[in-house]
C-alpha positions in Angstrom: 94.5 -41.5 140.3 94.6 -44.7 138.2 93.4 -45.1 134.7 90.5 -47.2 136.0 89.4 -44.5 138.3 89.5 -41.9 135.5 87.5 -44.2 133.1 84.9 -45.0 135.8 84.5 -41.3 136.6 84.1 -40.5 132.9 81.5 -43.3 132.4 79.6 -42.4 135.6 79.7 -38.7 134.9 78.4 -39.1 131.3 75.6 -41.5 132.4 74.5 -39.4 135.3 74.7 -36.2 133.2 72.4 -37.8 130.6 70.0 -39.2 133.2 70.0 -36.2 135.4 68.0 -34.3 132.9 65.2 -36.8 133.2 65.0 -36.4 137.0 64.1 -32.7 136.9 60.6 -32.1 135.6 59.9 -29.5 133.0 61.9 -28.0 130.2 65.6 -27.4 130.8 67.5 -24.6 129.2 70.9 -26.2 129.9 72.6 -27.8 126.9 73.2 -31.5 127.2 77.0 -31.1 127.0 76.9 -28.9 130.1 75.1 -31.5 132.1 77.6 -34.2 130.9 80.6 -32.0 131.7 79.2 -31.2 135.2 78.6 -34.9 135.8 82.1 -35.8 134.7 83.8 -33.1 136.8 81.7 -34.0 139.9 82.5 -37.7 139.5 86.2 -36.9 139.3 85.9 -34.8 142.4 84.0 -37.6 144.2 86.7 -40.1 143.2 89.5 -37.7 144.3 87.7 -37.3 147.6 87.5 -41.0 148.3 91.1 -41.5 147.3 92.3 -38.7 149.5 90.4 -40.2 152.4 92.3 -43.4 151.8 89.1 -45.6 151.4 89.6 -46.5 147.8 90.8 -49.9 146.5 90.7 -51.6 143.2 87.1 -51.9 141.9 85.8 -50.3 145.1 82.0 -49.9 145.3 82.3 -47.0 147.7 84.2 -44.9 145.2 81.5 -45.6 142.5 78.8 -44.7 144.9 80.4 -41.4 145.8 80.9 -40.7 142.1 77.3 -41.3 141.4 76.0 -39.2 144.3 78.4 -36.3 143.7 77.6 -36.1 140.0 73.9 -36.6 140.6 73.7 -33.7 143.0 75.8 -31.5 140.8 73.8 -32.1 137.7 70.4 -31.6 139.4 71.7 -28.3 141.0 72.9 -27.0 137.7 69.7 -27.9 135.8 67.4 -26.5 138.5 69.3 -23.3 139.1 70.2 -22.4 135.5 66.7 -22.3 134.2 65.4 -19.6 136.5 65.6 -16.1 135.2 64.4 -13.3 137.3 62.3 -10.9 135.5 63.0 -7.3 136.5 60.0 -5.1 136.3 60.8 -1.6 135.1 60.1 1.2 137.5 56.7 2.8 137.2 56.6 6.0 135.0 55.0 9.1 136.5 53.2 11.5 134.3 54.0 15.1 134.5 
């Protein structure tokens, strides 16, 4: 990976991580740094995927598009799934 690809993945991941919280309605329990980190990691994986497929060139729009899509999906999944806690009801007591 080139330095440009790493910097674009970092920029895209941070931006989508910050904006991804706005897409999901309601209160989120995930810290902002987690959504930013997930966005950056997913953007890096998207960039790596495009480069392994051999479709990336210098300043390639497809690579940026894959980075945005991958980080957007990952951030939304993390925000939606992390806020749900299952409440376990205790078993009913029987009187003796």
